C-alpha positions in Angstrom: 5.3 12.8 -0.1 2.5 12.7 -2.7 3.1 14.4 -6.0 0.1 16.3 -7.6 -0.1 17.3 -11.3 -1.5 20.6 -12.3 -2.2 22.4 -15.6 -2.1 26.2 -16.0 -5.2 27.6 -17.8 -3.3 30.7 -18.8 -0.3 29.2 -20.6 -1.1 25.5 -20.8 1.9 24.4 -18.9 1.6 21.1 -17.0 3.7 20.8 -13.8 4.0 18.8 -10.6 4.0 19.8 -7.0 5.1 17.7 -4.0 3.1 18.4 -0.9 1.5 16.7 2.0 -2.0 15.1 1.5 -3.4 17.6 4.0 -2.5 20.4 1.5 -3.7 18.6 -1.6 -6.5 21.1 -2.2 -4.3 24.2 -1.8 -3.9 26.3 -5.0 -0.7 26.0 -6.9 1.0 28.7 -9.1 2.6 27.5 -12.4 6.3 28.0 -12.9 5.6 31.1 -15.0 3.8 32.7 -12.1 0.1 32.3 -13.2 -2.4 31.4 -10.5 -5.2 30.1 -12.7 -4.4 26.4 -12.4 -6.4 23.1 -12.2 -5.3 19.9 -10.4 -5.3 16.9 -12.8 -6.2 13.3 -12.0 -3.2 11.1 -11.6 -2.6 8.4 -14.2 -2.1 6.0 -11.3 -5.5 6.8 -9.9 -7.2 6.4 -13.3 -5.2 3.5 -14.9 -3.6 0.4 -13.6 -4.9 -3.0 -12.8 -5.8 -4.9 -9.7 -6.6 -8.5 -9.2 -8.6 -10.1 -6.4 -6.7 -12.5 -4.1 -7.0 -16.1 -5.2 -8.3 -18.8 -2.8 -5.8 -21.4 -2.1 -6.3 -24.7 -3.8 -8.9 -27.2 -5.1 -11.6 -24.7 -6.0 -15.2 -24.8 -5.1 -15.0 -25.3 -1.3 -12.7 -22.5 -0.2 -9.4 -24.2 -0.7 -8.0 -27.6 0.3 -9.3 -27.6 3.8 -12.6 -26.1 2.9 -13.0 -28.8 0.3 -12.5 -31.7 2.7 -9.1 -32.9 1.6 -7.3 -32.3 4.9 -7.0 -35.3 7.1 
């Protein structure tokens, strides 16, 4: 189940809530009972790295078979 991070505007507390994606936009109360909260962007969604898949082999022609080296 996804975990969403919130910050309370009233007291400044940051807290997490586990809930289904279908309820991701629902309001959340802070542990101290305040209702004025805002959902934060996840560090996973903001950071991280991804790399493109590499073609296999000899370069230029789409890999070994694309380069004409298969016999």
